[in-house]
C-alpha positions, -999 to +999 in steps of 0.1 A: -450-391-671-480-368-660-504-381-687-496-415-673-493-416-643-453-424-635-424-410-621-386-403-630-381-435-621-408-449-636-425-463-606-466-457-596-475-428-590-512-435-579-526-402-588-567-408-600-572-420-629-596-384-639-561-361-631-546-379-653-571-379-675-574-339-678-534-337-678-536-357-714-566-333-726-543-302-715-516-317-734-536-329-764-554-293-766-583-305-762-592-281-736-581-247-734-574-213-711-577-184-726-563-152-710-592-130-691-569-104-673-533-097-668-521-077-634-487-062-630-472-064-594-498-068-572-484-065-538-483-092-514-467-101-475-433-113-480-449-140-462-462-151-486-456-182-518-470-184-554-490-217-537-505-199-507-513-166-529-527-196-554-549-207-522-558-172-515-579-164-547-593-192-553-611-197-517-590-234-516-582-256-486-544-261-484-545-296-498-526-310-534-561-320-543-575-287-535-552-272-568-550-299-588-585-294-594-596-265-596-587-254-630-616-275-640-643-271-615-641-240-617-631-232-650-609-206-640-569-207-638-542-186-623-504-182-634-489-167-603-457-150-610-428-136-586-417-101-605-380-087-614-388-056-612-416-030-604-427+002-620-432+018-587-416+011-552-421-018-532-433-015-498-404-030-472-426-062-458-442-068-491-433-081-529-445-075-561-467-106-575-480-106-618-516-121-619-525-140-653-562-149-653-572-176-678-603-193-681-615-225-697-626-221-735-653-247-732-664-242-695-672-209-691-686-196-656-685-160-643-689-170-605-658-185-612-643-147-626-659-128-600-649-146-574-613-147-578-616-108-583-637-105-548-603-123-532-582-100-553-604-066-542-583-061-511-548-057-529-559-037-564-540-008-576-560+014-599-543+003-621-550-037-615-588-023-613-588-006-648-571-036-663-600-063-653-626-038-656-613-043-694-610-072-693-644-089-683-656-058-706-643-075-736-660-111-727-687-093-726-690-074-765-701-093-791-668-079-805-643-085-781-630-052-780-644-023-758-631+017-748-642+034-716-655+065-720-667+080-685-649+115-684-684+130-687-697+113-653-664+119-638-669+158-637-702+159-629-689+141-590-662+164-595-680+198-593-709+177-576-674+176-554-667+206-549-702+229-545-709+207-516-669+217-502-683+256-513-714+252-494-713+232-468-676+230-455-641+246-458-622+243-489-607+208-485-625+193-455-650+176-473-626+151-494-603+155-463-631+146-441-642+115-465-599+104-470-594+098-433-625+077-430-621+053-466-584+050-450-596+041-409-613+006-427-588-022-411-604-048-435-590-026-464-555-018-451-544-039-475-551-015-502-520+013-489-493-012-489-495-008-530-473+025-541-498+039-563-529+038-542-505+051-510-498+077-540-528+087-545-537+094-510-510+112-493-510+135-529-542+141-522-536+151-485-509+171-491-516+192-517-548+200-493-522+206-468-500+229-485-524+246-518-561+251-502-566+281-515-564+264-548-594+242-546-612+264-570-594+240-592-610+212-609-586+191-618-579+179-579-618+170-578-614+147-609-585+131-598-601+121-564-634+114-583-611+087-606-590+073-573-627+071-552-645+055-588-617+022-584-619+015-550-633-016-532-670-008-540-681-026-499-651+003-488-677+027-497-710+013-485-691+010-447-715+034-424-690+064-415-679+059-459-716+060-467-722+095-458-705+112-481-720+091-510-752+097-495-744+136-494-731+132-528-765+118-545-784+145-527-759+174-542-761+158-575-801+155-573-799+189-563-780+200-589-800+186-616-829+193-605-822+236-611-827+253-642-794+239-662-799+232-699-806+195-709-774+191-725-760+187-693-788+166-675-778+135-691-741+138-680-758+140-641-779+117-643-759+089-652-734+105-626-766+105-599-776+067-611-738+051-606-733+065-574-768+056-561-763+022-571-729+021-550-740+033-526-765+006-522-752-030-509-760-059-528-750-093-521-715-102-512-693-087-538-699-062-565-683-049-591-692-015-619-684-012-656-690+026-662-691+037-696-683+008-717-689+012-755-683-018-775-662-010-807-671-027-836-629-027-855-640-038-886-655+003-895-637+032-898-623+044-866-644+071-865-673+047-867-662+019-845-681+030-819-713+006-817-732+010-781-723+027-752-738+008-721-737+033-690-734+012-662-731-027-656-733-043-622-720-069-616-723-093-584-719-122-561-758-127-549-761-140-513-763-174-526-728-171-542-744-165-574-730-149-600-752-117-617-748-096-643-773-059-640-775-038-676-786-003-667-800+018-697-799+053-682-818+083-704-837+114-694-854+113-727-893+113-735-885+074-762-862+063-735-875+024-748-871+031-783-833+044-782-822+018-757-836-016-764-820-029-796-786-022-778-796-035-746-812-073-761-783-073-783-757-068-751-783-095-730-782-121-751-742-123-766-739-119-728-762-149-720-751-169-749-715-168-737-720-169-701-752-195-696-747-197-659-750-159-654-779-139-638-793-115-668-814-087-658-816-052-675-838-017-660-845+013-679-835+039-658-853+069-659-863+101-635-895+092-619-912+123-626-893+146-642-919+170-651-925+178-619-894+182-604-890+147-592-851+133-606-850+103-587-839+072-608-870+045-613-861+018-626-878-003-649-882-041-667-860-036-705-876-068-711-844-090-713-840-115-683-824-149-681-820-176-650 
C-alpha cells in the first residue's frame, strides 16, 4: 500500500513519487541499513515521545517531510523505542528509551553519524559512550573488530591527580572542586538525570567526605578518571572546567620531564597528548577514541592484535564537515618506521569507507626530549584526504 501510494480504502494518498520509489526499494532490499550502535536506557523527559526524540537527534524541523526524508538524505536511520525496564533507577520526571542508529550501506556518511552523537551527547551515560566508541571504532577498523587498551593512560592520569593533591591541595580538594565546577554547567544538566552518571558523581563525593584519609588508594582516582574521559568534551572546555585540565597537563609534563624510567614515559606521553587534545576546543563537536586496537579474528587469540592507535579525534568543523585525525604517539627515535604502515593502512581504509570524511594523519613526538622539553609536537604523517 505504501509503495503504491494508496490507503486502506484504496484511495490515492498523494505522496510524492520519490517517496514511493524509496519505499519500494526498501521492501525489495535495494536499500539496506546496518546497525552502527545500540544504546540502552537513555533518559529523556516524560513529556517527550519517540517522534520528539527522533526530530531532536536528527536535527530536523517538526514536519512530516522531515522524518520521511532523513534516512535517505543523511544516510542515517534511527529506531527509538520506549524501554519497559532499565538496569538503573529512573528519575521520576524522566523515562528510559532505547536508541539504535543504523547507516545506509550504499550512502555512508560520517557527518550524519557525528551529528546524531552531537545531539545525543548531553543525555549519554558512561555505558552509552562506551557503546558508541565501540560502534564507531568497528566502522573504522579494516577487520570490523576492535578492543580498547587505555588502562595505562588512565593510570598515568590518575597518578597525576594524586600528585596534584599531595603537593598543591588538601586530599580530595582538587577532585571535589573539579566535580563541583563540572556539575554547575547548566548546559549539560541532563547528564545527571541519568542514574549511572549521577551515581558516579555522588559516590565520589561521598567517598571524599567520609574517607578522605584513605585517598592514598589509587582506585578512587582511576574511577574519577574513567568517568571524566566519558563526559562530553565541550563540558570540559568551559573556562571554569578547562583550568583543571591545564593543571593535569602541566603535572603530566612535569612528571615525564623528571628522572623516571623510559618504559614509564611512553604511557605518560600518550596521556599528555590526550589531555592536550581534550582541552583544545576545535570546531562544533569533538569525540575521542583512545587506545583503539584493531583485532584480526582469523588469527589465534594471543596473536589477534593487529595494530593499536593511540588517539583518534573525530570532530565536526565550523563548516559542518566531519573530520578524523589519527595521532601516532611515540617517544622513540625511529617513530616514522614504527608507525607509517599502520597509520597509512587505517587512513586508506577510512577514506575508502567514508569518502565524505576529511582524514588527517599526524606523528606526535616530544618537542625536544634531549633538552628536557617533552611537550607534544605534531608532524604530518603523509596520508591526508579531502
